[in-house]
N, C-alpha and C positions, 0 to 999 in steps of 0.2 A: 688259604695260600694262593697267591696271584699265578703260580705256575699252572694251577688247575683251572684257571680262567682263559679259555680259548681267546677272547677279545684281547686280554693282556697280552698273551703270547704273540698273536697276530700283530698287534701294533708294536711290540718290541721288535719282531723281526723286521717289519717294515721299517722302523727307524734305523736298524743296524743296515738294511739294504741301502737306504738313502745315504747314510754317512758313508759307507764304504763306496758306493757309486760316485758320490761327490768327491771323495778322496782320490779316486782314480781318474776323475775328470772324465767320466763317460755319461753319455745321454742314456735316457730311458730306453730309446730305439736300439742303440748299440747293444746294450744288455739284453733287450728283448730278443733281438736278432740271434744273439749267442745262445740264449737259452731256448728258443723256438717258440716265444709267445710276442704278442704286439706290445707296443710301447704302453697302451692303454692298460693292458692286463699288468705289466710292471707297475704302472702308477698305482693300480688297486692293491697290488701287494705292498708298496711302499706305504700306502695310506692306511693299510690293515683292514682294507674292505674285504679283500679275497685272502683266503689261506693258500699259501704255497703247499704243493704236494711234497713230499719227501724227495721225490725224484727231482723237481724243479729246484728245491732248496740245494740239493747236491750239485745241479748244474751251475747254479749262480755261484755257489762257493768255488766251484773248479774254475769258472770264468774269471773271478776275482783272484784266484790263487790263494784263497783262504782256507782254514778248516771250517767245516759246518758249524762246529761249536762257537766259532767267532760270531755267527749270525743269531745264536739262540740265547735266551735269558738264562742266567745261572741263579741258583739259590740265593746268593748275595744280592743280586739286582732285583729279584722277585721280593725279597723281604725289606727292600729299601723303601723309604716313604716318597722318594722322589725319583722321577724318570732321568733327570739330568745328572751328569756326574758332577760330584761337588769337589773332589780333590783332584790334584794334578795326577795322582796314580790312578784314580778311576778313568780320568780322560786318557791317559796313556793306554791303559788296558782295552779301551774302546776303539783304538786305532787299529787299521788292518795289520796283520802280522808282519807283512814285508816292510811297512813303515816303522813299525817298533823295532825291527832288526836294523834298518838303516840309523834310527836314532841311537840305538845301543852302540853300534859301530862307531858313529861320530863321538859320542861321549868316551868311549875307549881310546880313540884316536887323540882327543883333547887331553885325557890323562896321560897318554903315553907322549905327548908333544909332538904328534904327527898330524896336525890339522892340515896343512898345506898338501899332503898327499891324499887325503880324503875328500877334499872339496875339489869339483870340477872334474 
């Protein structure tokens, strides 16, 4: 099982860190400063070269405003034969929680016919 492979877990967490940081449009330096590590260390975390401690994983999740589990692989992703999401639902699940909530709010507004009040 991939969840027992530390390299898989490190790579997955690194991928989720990069996705979340990119979605938030933050630099490695900014995230590193918030967590208390160098941008080089953040880069190693994202590349899966170094492991994040539980404390730093928690700090990163707090900084991004997401749950720690957002950054961790699940049984479903570990059993998958591919690392890239293949369906729109999988892509949506990989978005940061706040982005998911905004999208859900927009969908609800469209369904209710209140599009103008949501945009802008």
